[in-house]
C-alpha positions in Angstrom: -7.5 -13.6 -101.9 -8.5 -14.5 -98.3 -6.6 -17.2 -96.5 -8.5 -20.1 -95.1 -8.3 -20.6 -91.4 -6.6 -23.7 -90.1 -8.8 -26.7 -89.5 -9.0 -28.4 -86.1 -7.1 -31.4 -87.5 -4.2 -29.2 -88.7 -4.0 -27.4 -85.4 -4.0 -30.8 -83.6 -1.1 -32.0 -85.8 0.9 -28.9 -85.1 0.4 -29.2 -81.4 1.3 -32.9 -81.4 4.5 -32.1 -83.4 5.4 -29.4 -80.8 4.8 -31.7 -77.9 7.1 -34.3 -79.5 9.8 -31.7 -80.0 9.4 -30.5 -76.4 9.6 -34.1 -75.1 12.7 -34.7 -77.1 14.3 -31.5 -75.8 13.4 -32.4 -72.2 15.0 -35.9 -72.6 18.2 -34.4 -74.0 18.3 -31.8 -71.3 17.9 -34.5 -68.5 20.7 -36.6 -70.0 23.0 -33.6 -70.2 22.2 -32.6 -66.7 22.9 -36.2 -65.5 26.3 -36.1 -67.2 27.1 -32.7 -65.7 26.2 -34.0 -62.2 28.4 -37.0 -62.5 31.3 -34.9 -63.8 30.8 -32.3 -61.0 30.8 -35.0 -58.3 34.0 -36.4 -59.6 35.6 -33.0 -59.8 34.6 -32.1 -56.3 36.1 -35.3 -55.0 39.4 -34.5 -56.7 39.3 -30.9 -55.4 38.7 -32.1 -51.9 41.8 -34.4 -52.0 43.9 -31.5 -53.5 42.8 -29.1 -50.8 43.6 -31.7 -48.1 47.0 -32.3 -49.6 47.6 -28.6 -49.7 46.7 -28.2 -46.1 49.2 -31.0 -45.1 52.0 -29.3 -47.1 51.3 -25.9 -45.5 51.2 -27.5 -42.0 54.5 -29.4 -42.7 56.2 -26.2 -43.9 54.9 -24.2 -40.9 56.2 -26.9 -38.5 59.6 -27.1 -40.3 60.0 -23.3 -40.3 59.1 -23.2 -36.6 61.7 -25.9 -35.8 64.4 -24.3 -37.9 63.8 -20.8 -36.5 63.9 -22.2 -32.9 67.4 -23.6 -33.7 68.7 -20.8 -35.9 67.8 -17.8 -33.7 69.6 -19.0 -30.6 72.5 -20.1 -32.7 72.7 -16.7 -34.3 72.6 -14.9 -31.0 75.4 -17.2 -29.7 77.5 -16.7 -32.8 76.9 -12.9 -33.0 77.0 -11.5 -29.5 
């Protein structure tokens, strides 16, 4: 038995259904991307503060080490001739 070809009306209904699905998918994708962008922006702000804090701590430790070594080395040479 031969199959009947689709009529123009059936093809149009299929295309309209596909367009609706694609439109829904695009809307969901845009919403997801907007949420991801907001989350990424917040994350980058926190990371920037963390990296700045880390730089301050490293600088403080370097200065403290330099000051302690400048005191301990001459004291060690004076104590151990």
